[in-house]
C-alpha positions, 0 to 999 in steps of 0.5 A, a space after each residue: 178612790 174611797 169607802 162610802 156607806 148610806 143609810 136611810 130610813 123613814 120610819 126611824 132616825 139612823 141617827 139613834 144608831 151611832 154606834 152601827 153609822 160609826 162601825 158601817 162608816 169603820 170597817 171600810 177603813 183600808 178604802 179611806 185610809 187618810 180621813 173618815 167623815 160622818 153626815 147624819 140627819 133626819 132620816 139619813 145617814 151618810 160613812 165616808 172612808 177617804 183615799 186623798 187623790 186630787 186636792 186632797 186638803 180639800 176633798 173632806 167628804 161627805 160633801 154638803 151644799 148648805 142654804 139659809 144653815 141647813 144644808 139642801 143635799 149631802 154626797 159621800 162619793 167614790 172614784 175619780 171624775 176624769 173630765 171634772 175640769 170640763 164640768 166645773 168649767 161649764 157648771 161656773 160660766 152657770 153661776 156657780 161658786 166653788 170653794 176645792 178644786 175636787 172633783 167631788 165638789 163638782 158633783 155635787 154641783 152638777 146634781 144641783 144643776 141637772 139633778 139625776 142627768 149628771 150621770 149622763 154627762 160624768 166622765 170617771 169611774 165612781 159609786 155615790 151616793 146623793 141625800 137631798 134634803 128638798 124631797 127627801 130622796 136618796 141618787 146612787 149611782 154607778 160608774 158604766 162598766 162597773 169599775 166601781 162597786 155600790 151594794 145595797 140592802 132594803 129594809 121595810 123603811 128604806 136602804 142601806 148602801 156600802 162599797 162593799 157587803 161587809 158595811 152593810 153586814 156591820 149593821 145587825 138587821 143584815 143577814 148573812 144568808 146564802 140560798 143555793 142561786 148565791 152559791 151558784 153565783 160564788 162557784 161559777 165563772 159569771 158574773 150576773 148583774 147585780 147578783 151579791 151571793 148574798 141573800 139579802 144584798 143586791 148589786 147595783 148594776 154598772 151604768 144604772 142609778 137608784 132614786 129611794 123615796 119614801 113610795 119605793 126604789 126606782 131603777 133606771 138604766 142610764 147607759 146602755 150599749 146600743 149597736 150602730 153601723 160602724 161606717 169608718 174604712 180601718 185607717 179611720 177607725 185606727 186612727 180613731 183608737 189610738 185618739 182616744 187612748 191619748 185622750 183617755 190615758 192623758 186625762 186619767 193621768 191627773 194625781 195630786 200623788 205619786 203615780 205608776 202603770 202596771 207593766 206586765 209586758 203584754 200588748 195592753 198595760 206595754 200601750 198604757 205606760 207607753 202613752 203613761 210616758 208620752 203623756 208624762 213631765 218626768 219618766 213613768 213609774 212602772 211595777 211589774 209580778 214575777 215569783 222568786 226563783 226556785 230552781 226550775 225553769 218558766 215551762 209554757 202551757 197551754 194559757 202561758 207561752 213566755 214569762 212576762 219579765 223579759 218583756 216587761 223590762 225591754 218594752 220599760 227600757 224602750 220607753 225610757 220607765 221607772 221599773 220595779 219588779 217585785 219578786 214573790 215568794 210562793 210560801 207567802 201566798 200561803 202565809 194566813 195573814 196574807 190569806 184572811 186579808 185578802 179573804 176581807 177584802 173579797 168579802 167571798 171566796 176567791 175562789 178563781 185563780 185562787 193563788 193569784 189573790 194573794 200574789 196581786 194582794 201582796 203586789 198592791 202592798 209593795 206598790 204602794 209604798 211608791 205609788 199611791 195610783 196605778 193605771 192598768 191594763 183591764 178590758 182590753 181583752 174582752 174590749 178587743 177580742 184578746 181571749 184564746 175563745 175568740 178564736 176557738 170555733 168550739 167555744 165560739 159556736 157553744 151554747 153558753 158563754 165561750 170561756 166556759 166551753 170545754 177548752 176554757 173551763 179546764 182553767 177556772 175549773 175547781 169543782 172537783 172537790 165538791 160533793 156530787 149530791 151538792 152539785 146535782 142539787 145546785 144545778 150549776 148547769 141550768 143556773 148559767 143556762 139561764 143566765 146565758 139566755 138573760 144575758 142574750 137576751 140584752 144584747 143589742 141587735 144591728 139588722 142586716 149584720 151576718 151570722 158571724 159578725 152576729 156573733 161575735 157582737 154577742 160573745 164580746 156583749 157577755 165578755 164585757 158584762 158577764 166576764 170583766 166585772 169580775 176582773 175588775 172586782 179582784 182588782 178593785 178589791 185587792 187595790 183597797 185592801 191596802 188603799 192604792 187606786 186601780 185606774 183602767 183606761 180601756 174601761 172608758 165608756 167613750 171607747 168601749 161605745 166605738 171599739 164594740 160597734 166595730 165589725 169582727 173582720 176589722 178588729 181581726 183585719 191582720 188574722 191575729 187576736 186584738 189586730 186593731 188594738 196592735 196597729 193603734 199603739 204599733 209606733 210606741 212599741 217593740 216588736 217583740 211585744 207587738 208579736 206576743 200572745 196574749 198571756 195571762 196574770 202570772 201565777 205561781 208554778 211551784 211544787 212548794 205552793 201546792 204541796 202546802 195547799 194540800 197540808 192546809 187540806 189535810 187540816 181541814 179534812 182531820 177537823 170534823 167541826 170544818 164549815 166545808 166538809 158537808 160540801 166535799 167528797 170526802 173519798 175525792 179529797 183524801 185521793 186528791 191528798 195522795 196523789 203526788 203532785 208533779 213537779 210543775 204546779 199548775 192553777 188549774 190541777 189545783 183549782 179544787 184545792 184551792 176551791 175548798 181552802 176558801 169556802 172552809 174560810 169563808 163560812 168560817 169568817 164570815 159565819 155564813 148560814 147556807 139555805 139550800 
């Protein structure tokens, strides 16, 4: 995993501004603490910060292919290609000669052999830029599910690109303006493809490639979800899912550095850990997160029926994993240096699940002390139907994103302290409705599909294209902030394509959520985990945490120059501060406070100009 940047200008040589090129590269040092490199030539600059995972000695970047004393192609690559060994063998048979053992060199030669169609052959998580000196064209490619980020800013005569917005902001040509649409995007729990919140930035869409030429930029989606008839019976389907998972996890264990799994004790992470243990020659390492005792027992609620710790320990013992429980102190979640690091990593206000961002950052910081690569369970709920809104009739029938219906929106709510006039001007419901219609229009149609199956296909598609990307972004930013690579087996496009087309009736054949995944991994897991209901990532229930947040908000209210003040309903903020917190702090009860604090920090630290 790495950080990449690039700058193409068809009128002005980027090498005339070496300090800017260096700044764009260096600002991503957290993503690649092991090495750095810059390639500069006529019309182009490519920068790279490396986190060395495979072929640590030979995979330096940017990587070039030279002929007759000059560079033909240069590549800056982020991510992992899990089928690079097969591609390498195929390319070697065609006469390609390799100097390293890295997957990066395989991508380089794949481009030389197949051009932009190389994207169709890659299995992995990646974002990269390839400069072709023969045609003076830049190719940008992002993986199918959007596991790895890739942003860009189009200039009058070219383009800037990078793994994170901060890399582009290191170039003074990129303004930090956010318009009404961008603020809606930041405040709503929907990830719109290609949208980047900042007006001057766009994000390469998952499964999309861009060809940048002097004449302009061409965009093409090389991968989309398609609707196909599922003809396998139940037992064949279960066996196919299991076979895919076996292959996926075994491929993703490739690493030249210590590797582990992130284990919550839920079905998804337990399945990944059990499969990793089965395919590892030595005991697999696993890590879970919990909060230090506060003198109160865990209090179940509508979304968390049980704590993770007992299940994580049970699964680790069951598969022989070397398990570590990372205990967090709630005081650390509000530590100024931690909050600043989180904001610096995200470049955006991490408003939803406000405590989970610093929690995840602290977890990954602890994991990084013993491992450089981790496998995680993201996307299983979106793919197999694990969330409550897949089963709530009201959410299913709603004419909006199902996770934003009344039963689910409370968990994501955070707008309660914002000024009503601002909310009226933004018209978030109208923005959301437009984005929902766009999403529905993309859903592939299977002729003859009944209404129920059609609706569940729509909900699954929206989860895979508008919801999971928020979780993937959070995982990428918090892990790369500490130099940890996180892999996500359930995002393998082969599994996604197959399960997407399994009828909903078969996915839930026994009446439970994720029936298909349970059946496919039943022989790997203890009965207690197979019975366990879906439980989200842990959130602190410590009332001291909420009191600390309230104290910070009181400080903001006492500062007449606080950038968030014009956006708040000040009377409501005062009433909130006057109300005594409960004995148990709930994420949805403190969402407005989290939103206000993160917005204030973001507006101040990034010098954001609001054009609303």
